[in-house]
NUVEX-491164 format. One record per residue: residue in one letter; z, y, x of N, C-alpha, C, O in turn. Coordinates in pm, whole numbers, plus 50000, padded with zeros to 5 digits. Example, Ala and Ser with C-alpha at 12.3 -4.5 7.8 and 13.67 -1.06 7.14 Angstrom:
2
A507804943151319507804955051230507804967051320508464966851424/S507084977551285507144989451367507875000351290508045011451341/
***
This chain:
331
M468491796462823467341795762922466181787462856466391776562802/S465071792762862463901786662789463441774362860462911765462794/G463581773062987463081761263062461691764363115461071756063182/Y461171776563085459831779663142459941793663202460731802063161/Y459041795763307458831809063359458071817563260457491812463164/S458101830663285457311839763199455881835363192455321831863296/P455221835363076453921830463064452951839563138453211851363156/I451791833563183450651841063237449741842463120449351832363060/V449371854763083448681857662959447241862662989447021870463082/Y446311858262911444921862862921444321864962780444441856462691/T443681876562764443031879362636441511877262651440861882662741/V440981869162560439571865762571438681877562534438791882562422/P437801882162624436931893662594435721889362508435501877462486/E434981898762463433861896262374432811886762437432271877862370/H432541888662565431421880662625431851866562653431021858762701/E433091862462628433561849562647433801842062510434321830962506/D433391848762403433491842662271432711829662267431541829062305/G433381819162219432711806162212432881797262336432461785662336/W433491802662438433741793762559434771783262529435651784762444/L434611772262604435661761662598436881767662665436781775062763/L438061764162611439321768462670439481763562815440051770362899/K438971751762841438981746462976438231755363068438691757863179/T437071760263026436311769663112437081782763139437031787963250/V437791787963039438521800563055439631797663162439831805663254/L440291786663151441421783363240440931781963383441571786763476/Q439781775163402439251772463535438511784363596438641787263715/R437721791263511436881801863571437571815563568437351823563659/R438401818663467438941831763460440451831763515440811840863589/L441251822263480442561821663533442641813763667443631813963741/Q441461806663691441331799163817442521789863840443131789663948/V442841782263737443851772263747443321760063818442291754863777/S443971755063923443531743863998443511731163913444181730463810/R442751720963957442711708563884444111702063882444501696363780/K444821703063987446141697063996447111703763898447831697063824/L447121716963899448071724563807447631722163668448491720463582/L446341721863638445821719563497446351706163451446791704863337/S446331696463534446831682863486448321684063447448771678163349/R449041691463525450481693363491450691700863366451561697263287/L449931711463343450051719363227449701712063104450291714562999/K448731702963110448271695662995449401686262942449401683362823/I450301681763021451391672862983452691680262959453711674162925/T452671693362978453861701162954453821707062808452801712262763/E454941705862740454921708162591454371722462560453571723662467/Q454741732962631454221746062606453351750562717453181762562739/G452761741062789451941744462911450771753162884450531763262951/I450011749162780448731756262743448831760362598448891751662511/M448861772862567448961777962431447761787262399447281794762485/L447301786662275446241794962224446781801762095447031795161993/N446941814562103447491822361988448811816261940449081815161821/G449611812362040450961807362005451031792761971452131787761944/E449931785661969449941771561936449451763062052448601767162131/R450011751262059449591741962158448261735562117448091730862004/V447311735462213445961730262171445381722262286445891722562398/Y444281714862255443601707662358442651717562432442201727562376/I442371714462555441521724062636440061722762597439221730162649/S439751713762511438381712162473438001721562350436861721862305/V439001728662300438671737262186437951749762235438101753762350/K437161756162145436451768262173437371780462145438191779762053/V437261791162219438011803262202437081814062137435851813462141/S437781823862077437071835062011437551847862079438661848462131/A436731857862078437101871262133438351875962072438541875561950/G439261880862161440631885062112441691874562114442871877762102/D441331862162129442361851662137443251853762257442831858862361/I444541849462240445511850862347445721837262411446171827962344/V445401835762541445591823762611446901824862696447091834862765/E447791814962689449031815762771449151802862845448831792362789/I449621803162974450001791363039451461793563081451861804363126/R452221782863065453671782863100453971771563197453581760063176/M454671775163303455091765063400456611762263385457391771763375/E457021750363384458411746663372459191751563492458711750863605/Q460441756863467461251760963574461661749163662461891738063614/E461741751863795462061741663893463051747463985463241759663992/E463721738164061464551742064170464531732264284464141720664266/S464921736364399464911727464518466201719764525467141723964593/D466261708564455467531700664453467881694664592469031691164620/D466881693864677467171687764803467551697664912467701693965029/I467701710664873468091720964967469481726164932469711730964821/L470411725165026471791729364995471901744465001471571750465103/P472391750964888472511765364891473581769364990474661763664995/E473241779665073474191785665170474081800665168473011806465151/S475211806565185475231821865187474821826165328475631828165419/I473511827265340472841831565472472111844265438471211844365355/P472521855465506471871868565478470441868165531470131862065633/F469591875165454468171877565496467721890165432468291894865334/S466641895965492466181909265452465001907565358464031900765392/I465071913665241464041914065139463161925665147463641936965138/L461881923665164460951934365169460301937665034459871948965013/Y460241928164943459651929164812460031917764730460151906664782/E460241919864597460411908764508459981912364369460281923464324/D459291903664296459031904264155459241890864097459801882164163/E458811888763973459041875563906458171864763966458391852963938/H457171868164050456301857764102456391856164250456001845664301/L456891865964324456831865364469458151870664530458811879464475/L458481864764646459581870664732458981872164870458441862764927/I459091884364924458631886765057459811890865144460531900365113/V460001883065255461211885965338460781889365477459641887365518/N461791895065549461591897565693462521887165765463741888765774/K461841876465814462611865965878463161869966012462451876066092/D464431866566041465001869266168464551858666268464271847266229/A464481862366398464211852766499465381842966509466541846466488/G465031830766540466031820166555466321812066422467041802166422/V465721816766314465931810566181464751801666151463611806066157/I465011789166119463961779666079463641782165931464531785065852/V462381781165896461961784565759462521774465659463171777965561/H462251761665688462471750865592463311739465659463101736765778/P464211733165589464961721965650464021711865708463001708565648/T464361706865826463561695865888464591685665942465801687465933/H464001674965998464911664266053465821670866158465341677266251/G467121669066141468071674466237468511689066202469441694366263/H467831695566106468181709666070468121710165914467181715265853/Y469151704665859469261704565711469931717165654469801720165535/T470621723965737471361736465689471001747865785470401745865891/G471401759865744471191771465829469791776665828469461784665915/T468951772565736467551776465736467371788265638468261791365559/L466251794365644465881805065546465941799465405466471805865314/A465421787865388465331780965255466771779465200466971782365082/N467721775465275469141774665229469631788065175470271788765070/G469321798665251469731811765211469061817065086469691823465002/V467731814265074467001819064960467411811664830467491817764723/V467671798364841468081790664728469471795664677469711796564557/H470341798564771471651804264736471511817464665472191820264567/Y470621825764718470401839464661469921838264517470421845264429/W468951829464492468441827764355469551821664260469701825864145/K470291812164311471321806164225472411816964195472951817464084/S472711824964290473741835464264473291844964152474131851364089/K472001845964126471511854764021471211846863895470711852463797/G471511833563895471231825063781469781822263759469371819463646/E468981822963866467571820263853467191806463915467801801964013/L466201800063856465731786863903464331788663957463401791663882/F464161786664092462901785864160462921775564258463951772964319/R461771768964280461601760064391461121768164516460261776864507/F461731764864631461381772064751459951767964793459701756464828/R459021777664788457581774164819457101785464917456571795664874/P457301783065050456751792465145455211791265152454671780265159/I454541802565150453071802065145452521800465284451381795865298/H453231803665386452881801165521454191800165609455291801865556/R454061797665734455231794865818455221804265939454181809465980/L456391806165994456551813166118457391804066206458311797366159/D457051803766337457911795766431459371800066423459691811166380/Q460221791366465461671794666458462041807866528462831815766477/E461421809766647461741822066727460891833366703461031843666769/T459941832166607459111843966570459701851166449460041844666350/S459821864466454460391871766342459281877266256458101876366292/G459641882966143458661891066068458381886265924459091878065867/V457301892065871456981890365726456651875965688455851869165753/L457281871565583457061858065533456981858565378457811865065313/A455991851865320455761852565175456191839465113455891828665164/I456931840565001457421828564928456931829764777457141840064712/A456301819164729455921819564590456991813764503457741804964544/K457051818864383458091814364288457581804264184458351798864104/N456261801664186455761791464097454461786064159453881792264249/P454011774664110452821767764172451531775864150450621774864232/Y451411783864044450181791564021450011801764136448941802764196/V451101809464164451011819864267450851813664405450121819064488/H451511802464432451391795064554449951790964574449411792664683/Q449341785764473447911781364474446971792764510446101791264596/H447151804364441446201815064452446321822164594445301825064658/V447551824564639447631830264773447231820664887446661824864988/S447551808064868447101797564961445571797164971445031795565080/E444881798664859443431798964854442881810964922441811810364983/Q443581821964913443161834564986443291832065133442451836865209/M444321824765178444501821665320443371813165369442801816065475/I443031802765296441901794065331440611801965338439791799465426/A440421811565246439211819265241439181829965356438131835565385/G440271832465418440331842565527440531856565475440251866065548/T440991858365353441141872265300442601876965310442901888265271/V443521868665360444851873465388444881879065529444441872465623/D445391890965545445511897065679446931895165734447901899565673/K447031888365850448321886365913448291892666054447561888066141/K449061902966075449081910266197450371908666274451441908666213/Y450331907366399451471905366485451501915666601450481921666636/I452641917366655452801925566781453501916466880454481909566848/A452971916666999453591907567107453691916067231452891925067253/F454701912967312454841918667451454491907267546455071896367539/V453561909767635453001899267717453061903167870453161914867905/H452991893167953452881895768094451391898468119450501892668056/G451161907568213449731910968245449081919468136449761925268052/S447791920068140447061928468043445721921568017444971918668111/P445421919067889444101911567859442891919767905442861932067898/A441901912167952440651918267987439511911667909439331899467919/P438721919367829438811933767815440051937767734440821929267689/E440241950967716441421955867646441471951367500442541949667443/Q440291949467442440191946067305439141935067287438081935767349/G439381925267207438481914167188438971902767111439801904567022/S438501890867139439021879067069439181867267163438521866467267/V440041858467127440171845667202439701834767109440291832467004/D438631827967149438111816667068438401804167150437801801667255/G439311796667099439641784267176440221773867082441231776367016/A439591762067073440111751066989441451746567038441671746067159/I442361743166948443751740266983444061725866931443641721966822/D444811718067014445311705666967446591702567046446991710367133/R447221691467017448481687467089448181684367233447091679667265/D449091686867317449041683067454449391668267465450511664567430/P448471659567512448721645567512449921641167599450541630767578/E450201649967698451311647267784452641651967725453691645967749/E452591662667647453791667867588453461671367439453081682667409/P453601661667346453101663467211453681674867134453081679067035/H454841680367176455441691767104454731704767141454891714967073/R453951704367248453181716267289451721715767242451201705167209/R451091726867238449651727467203448891733067322449451740767401/I447601729267335446771734267442445421738067387445071733967277/V444661745567461443271748767429442471737267486442541734267606/T441681730767397440871719367439439601719067358439631722467240/P438491715167415437231714367336437281704767222436491705967128/D438171695167226438231685067119439191688967012439451680966922/G439761701367015440801705566925440171711566795438981710366766/Y441091718166721440721724366591440351739366616441101746466684/A439281743766565438811757266583439861767666557440571766866457/A439991777866649441021787966635440481800566694439801800366796/R440781811666628440321824666678441411835366655441991836466546/T441681843266760442711853366757442041866866804441451867566912/L442171877166719441681890066755442851897566818443991896566772/Y442521905466926443621912766991443141926567028441951929167043/S444121935567043443891948967090445101953567173446241952767126/T444871958067293445991962567381446401976067334445571985167326/V447721977767300448281989967250448891998567360448692010767364/T449651991867451450381997967558450361990067677450441977767668/R450251996467802450361989867926451451995868010451642008068010/W452181987268083453161992368176452821988868321452221978468350/N453221997468408453181994168553451751989768597451591980168671/G450741997068550449371993468588448831980768526447791975668569/G449521975568424449031962968357449831950968393449361939868368/T451031952168452451841940368473452501935068347452941923568340/A452551943968246453001939868117452271948368009451771959168039/S452221943267887451441949867782452011946567647452571935767626/A451871956167554452091953767413450701951467347449791959667363/V450551940567273449321936567214449371935067069450251927967020/S448481941266992448371938966846447421927166829446371926266893/L447821918166738447021905366719446801903266567447631906666483/K445681897566540445341893566405444761879266406443831876166481/L445341870866320444861856966318443701854966224443711859866111/E442691847566271441611843566175441671828266153440791822366090/S442711822366205443011808166172444491807366186445131816866233/G445081795966146446561795066153446991782166218447671774066155/R446611780266340447091768166416448561770066468449011781166495/T449231758966479450601759066533450591765366677449841761366767/H451481775466690451701782266817450451789766866450321792366986/Q449521793166775448191797866811448251809966906447571810167009/I449051819966871449141832266956449631829567091449141834667191/R450671821067091451351818167222450391810167316450341812467437/V449661800967256448701792567329447511801067378447121800267494/H446961809167287445801817367318446061827867427445251829967517/M447241834467415447571844667520447821838767648447431844567750/T448471826967655448641819967778447321815967838447151816267960/S446361812067751445091806967806444281818267869443391815667950/V444561831167832443871842467902444721848768006444441860068048/G445761842068050446641846568161447641856768122448131864068208/C447991857767990448951867767940450001861267855450111864467737/P450771852267911451811845367827452801856167771452951866867828/L453451852767658454391861767599455641862367679456131852067726/I456201874267697457451875867767458521868967688458591870267566/G459381861167761460441853067702460121839767648460991832867596/D458821835967659458371822967605458671812467710458061812367816/R459621803467681460031793067776459161781167770459171772967862/M458351779867660457511767667647456141770167703455591761467771/Y455551781967678454231785267727454311796567835454601808167809/K454041792067954454131801168067452761801668138451781795768091/T452711808768252451491809768326450941795868364451671786968408/L449661794468345448991781668375448771780368525448621790568593/P448751768168579448591765868722447291772668772447291778168882/E446241772368697444981778068745445021793868752444131799968811/D446021799968695446131814668706446441818668851446081829768892/D447051810368926447231812869069447861826769093447281835069162/I449031829169036449641842569066450521841269192450991830569230/D450691852669252451491852969379453001852269352453461854169239/E453731849369455455191848169443455881860169384456791858869302/Q455461871469425456071884169384455871886369232456771890769161/T454671883169185454331884669040455081874068965455611876868857/A455151862169016455931851168945457401855168934458011853268829/A457961860769039459391865469036459601876668937460621876868869/M458661885968928458801896968837458691891668694459481895868609/R457761882568664457721877068528458941868768492459361868768377/E459521861668590460721854168564461841863668526462591860768433/E461971874668594463021884668564462801890468422463741891468344/R461561894168392461291900268258461501890368147461861894168035/D461281877368175461521867068072463011866868038463361862367929/S463911871768127465331871468103465741883268019466911883967980/W464871892567988465221904367921465261902067765465731910667690/I464781890667721464791887567578465071872067569464711864467659/D465711867867459466161853867444465151845367375465431833767346/R463971850667346462911842867274461581848667306461491858967374/Q460511842267259459191848267284459091861567207459511862667091/A458531871567276458481885067217457281885767114456221891267144/L457481880267001456401879666894456961882366761457961876266721/H456341891566692456781896166566455661897566467454651903866498/A455821891866348454791893066240455031906566173455911907566087/C454311916366205454601930266155453961933766024454421943165959/E452881926665977452251930865860451561918465794451021909665861/L451621918365661450991908165579450321914765457450981922465387/S449061911865430448331917565319447591907465242446951898665300/F447651908165110446831899165024446831904764886447561914164854/V445941898664799445821903164662446891896064575447011883864578/H447641903764501448611897564404447871889864297447011895364229/P448191877064283447471868464188447491873264040446591870363961/L448541880664007448671884663869448161898863843447481901163744/T448491908563934448061922363907446721924663970446081934663937/Q446221915964059444951917764127444911929964214443831934864247/E446091935264253446191946464343446431940864482447181931364500/R445771947064581445991943764723447351949864766447591961864753/M448211941264817449541945764858449681943665011449211933765066/T450331952965074450561952065219452021954165245452611963965200/F452641944465321454031944565355454211946365508453531939965587/H455171955365545455451958365684456891954265718457811956465640/A457061948265837458381945565887458581953066019457821950766113/P459551961966028459811969866152460131961366272460631950266258/L459851966466389460111959266511461631955766521462481964666512/P461941943366540463321939066543464101944866667463461949266763/S465411944966665466181951866771465951945866906465901953267005/D465801932366915465631926467049464361930767116464311933267236/M463251931667029461971935467088461991950767115461371955267211/A462651958467035462751972667057463511974967191463141983667270/A464581966867214465331967967339464431964567458464511971067561/L463571954067443462641949767549461721961067578461511964367695/E461121967567472460261978167492460871990067571460241995767660/K462151993567533462892003367604463082000567748462972009467832/R463391987667777463631983667917462261983968000462271987568117/L461201980367940459951981668003459621996368034459111999568141/D459932005067941459782019567962460622024168083460182032668161/T461802018768097462702022968200462412016668335462452023468437/E462132003868335462021996068462460571992168497460351986468604/A459611994768414458221991268445457272003368427456182002568370/K457752014168479456932026568464455672024968554455672017068648/P454562032868519454472041668407454002035168278453442024168286/R454182040968161453712036168032452342042868004452172054968018/E451412034567964450072039967928449742035867789449722023767763/E449452044867694449082042267560447542040467545446782048467601/L447102030567474445692028467453445372029367300446242026567217/P444112033167265443802032367123443782018667076443202009867141/C444422016366959444522003166896443342000666806443092008666715/G442591989666828441411987066746441631977966633440761977066546/N442781970666625443041961466514443661968366397443941961966295/
***
């Protein structure tokens, strides 16, 4: 084993003849300042035509620039044989379909049984060394597409796309009621609830958050709906908080329910309570993730099919909350 991941290779074109190597690394390979500092002290971290050099040297057209990152592993994560669904994998990325009920990364009180434990075991079983680097998170009870980087360069580049807003994250949710209008956005700053810090609320003093939505299906005249959602920010519990704030809490969500000011009648409250019992978690699924692959520069889109519990909920709504009305989806 070499101790390094496969190198990232760049050939200097004619118009960059005479550039400083540092400029090539920062402007063309877009290596972050933090990663560049690590590469500079790594024996084979920065190579020019097969030789280790200072980043202050000038390059010539046709020169081969290589960066190598040392292999790493998550020594603090216990490998466990936990099954998970792989949507895509190459030497740089692992894209999975996370099951509901699975925590992404070990936390206080949950050191085992997480997706990270399963992924580390999977890599070790293949004799591969990678550090577990999720690029984003999903709530424990939210299912769907999750991206994991296999090295710091890929993690940096996809994370920067997320900050720039060029990563598309789409969700499907089943909610009580029906948003009005059928298609639009929820703009509401989010922060911790001072009375219950584990919850989030919409508050003027919070962090800016925006969720785009489009109603896909309505049942029983709008007593329940399927909604397609796209995040333009990534606050904790954002979809759950935003949909509750517009009077459409997610079916099955025990933490975020109808707000007192919604003033729903007893019959509606009882109906929602019954439908909440039809699924054991909030009915939220990350169905699609799209971003540009940092190495190939191709835009890639990953899809996760509707999980069985949400498919069963949809079927029950079809059976017990007739009629079903399809709407054009704008997201």
